N, C-alpha and C positions, 0 to 999 in steps of 0.2 A: 570494217571502216572504209570510208571513201577518201581517197587521196588524189592529189594532183601529181603529175609526173614531174617531181622537182629535180630529177636528174637532168632534164633539159629545160631549165627555167627560162622563160621568155622575158625579154625586156618590156614589161607591161606598159610603163609610161610612154616609151617611144612607139610601141605598137599602137597604142590608143591614139596618140597624136597622128600617126600615119593614116589610120582608118578614118579619123575625122576629116583629114585633108581629102582623102579619096572620095568620100561620100558627099562632100559639099553641104548643101542645105537639107539633105535627108537626115532624119533623126536616128541616132544610134541608141540601141539598147545593148548594153554589155551583158552577155549571158554568163552568169556567175555560179552556175551549178558546180559543186565540189570545190570551188575556189575559196581560199581562206581570206579573211577580212583584210589582212595586210596588203595583199595583191589587188583586191578590189579597190582599196583606197588609193593605190597607185593610179588606177584607171580614172578614178574620180578626180584626183589631183591633175591629171592630164587633160581634163575637160569633159569627161563623160558625166552626164547628168541623170541617166536612167540606168538602173540595173534590172535584169530579168532573172527571176529564180523559177526553177521547175517544181520545187517541193516546198510546201508551207512550213513544215517542221524544220527543214534545213535553214531557211531564212530566219525563222524565229530564234534558232540557236545562235546565230552569229550577228543578228541585226544591231545589237548594242555596240559592237565594235566597228561598225561601218559608218563612214562619214555621211552627213545628210545628203540625200538624193531622192529622186522619185523612184518608186518601187513598182515593178510589174510582175504579176504571176503569169508565166507563159506555159506552164505544164498543166496536165490534166488535173482538175480539181474534183476530189472525191466529196460526196455529200457530207461525210462526217468532219470535213475540214472547212466547210463553208463559213461557219461562225468565226473561226480564227482568221481565215483569209480576209474577211471583210474588215476585221480590226487591223490587219497588218499591211495590206497592199493599197496603193493609190489606184492602180488599174489592174483588172483581171482580164487578160487577153483571151483566155481559153474557155469562152462560153460556148458549149457544144450541144446544149439542149434547152428546151423551154423549162423543163423541170428544174434545171440548175439555176437559171436566171430568176425563176420565181422564188427559189430558196434564198438566193442572194438578196433579192428585194426585201424579203421578210426579215432577214438578219440585219440588213442595213437600216430598215425602219426601226428596229429595236434600239439602235444606237443613234438615231437621228442623223444618218449619213446618206448621201446620194453616191452610190458606188459607180465609178466609171468602169465601163466594160467594153470589150470588143467581141464580136461574134466570130467564132472559128469556123471556117469553111473547109469542108473536105473536098478540095477542088479536083482531086483525082478520083472521087467516088470509090475510095478504097475501103473494103468492108472491115479491115482491121484497124482503121483509124477513126478517131473521134471527130466530131464536127457536123455542122449542117450540110446537107447536100446543096449544091447551088440552086436547085429548083425549090428548096424549102425556105430560102431566106426571106422572101417577100411575105409569106404566110407567118413566119416567125416574128417579123417586125410588126405585123398587124396585131399579134397577140401581146407583144411587149409594150405596145403603146399604152396599155392600161396600167402598167407598173409605174410607181411614182418615186421609188428609191433606187433606181438604176438609171444610168445615162449611157446609151450606146453611142460610142464615139468613133468606132472603127471596125474594120474587118481584118482578120488574121488568117493565114494559111501556112501549111507545111506541105509542099508538093511531094509527089512520089519520089522515092529514093532512086534516082536515075543520074547519069552523068550530067554535070552542071549545065551544059548547053541545051540538054533536053528538057530542062525545067522552064525554058523560055515560053513554050506554048501554054503551060499551066499558069505562069505569071500573067501572060497576055489575057487569058480567060478571066483571071482574077481581077485584073484592071477593068475589063469590060463590065464585070458584075459590080465592082465598086462604083464606077461611073453611073451605072443604072440605079443603084441603091441610094446614092447621094441625093437623088431627087425625092426620096421618101422622107426627108427630114420633118420631124414634128417636135412637140414639146420635149420629149425625152430621147429623141433620136436625132443625133447630130453627127452623121458619118463624115469624118474628115481625115481619118488616118487609115492607110493601107499598109499593114505590117506583114512583110514577106521578104524572104531572102536571109540566108545565114552565111557562115564563113566561106563555104564553097561556091556560093552562087549569088552573093549580095550584089555584085556589080551587074549581073544580068537582071536581077530583080529591079534595080534602080533604072536601068534602061527601059524596062517595061512598065514603070510607073509607081514603084514602091515609094511611099513617103516615110517609111520606117523600116530599118533592118535590124536583125537580132544576131549579133556577132559575139562568139565566145573564143573558139580555138585560135583564131587569127590574132587575138589579143593576148590570151593566157597560155596558149600552147595546148597540145593534145591532153585530154583527161585520161587518167589511169584509174580504173575501178578495182 
């Protein structure tokens, strides 16, 4: 069973308000992996409008108890979960291959939906991580233009696990790539969101150009698995 560390319960409502004040016009995604609906609802009542889940099944299990909000899938999406993810999520941020987005396009077409997606960039070129390499993005967008039931609205990245200040160079590279790719806009390509930065480094990410940050532990406290 997955549990949160309830022994050190965080004041979710107050934390959410504080984060929203700190980030200003930047969009907040509350990362709700392992967090129970009651505490998620506290964040929503405090002004959070988007939640981000890592696992399709976990969100499906608790969604009926969560207040209305926009939902993003931010974790790796397995092929056998695509159909369900297209039904459940407003945005899928973790598009890491052409095969995956083609599968999503097909499933979205089945239910007459245009699925909003972000392309995940492996900005550190780490072999163990998912995502397009920076030098693959332009070719990927060329292929994606033929798809009609997906809409690419942003780029997302998870930098290497390094001390927070060392993430700055990766965020800077990501912003340069984002600015370059924005010029590629076509019918189903409308890059306007740069999703990067988490609890440990979201302030640095904003300084380097993030338009969206994904914050969990600074709102809900450390997770206990």
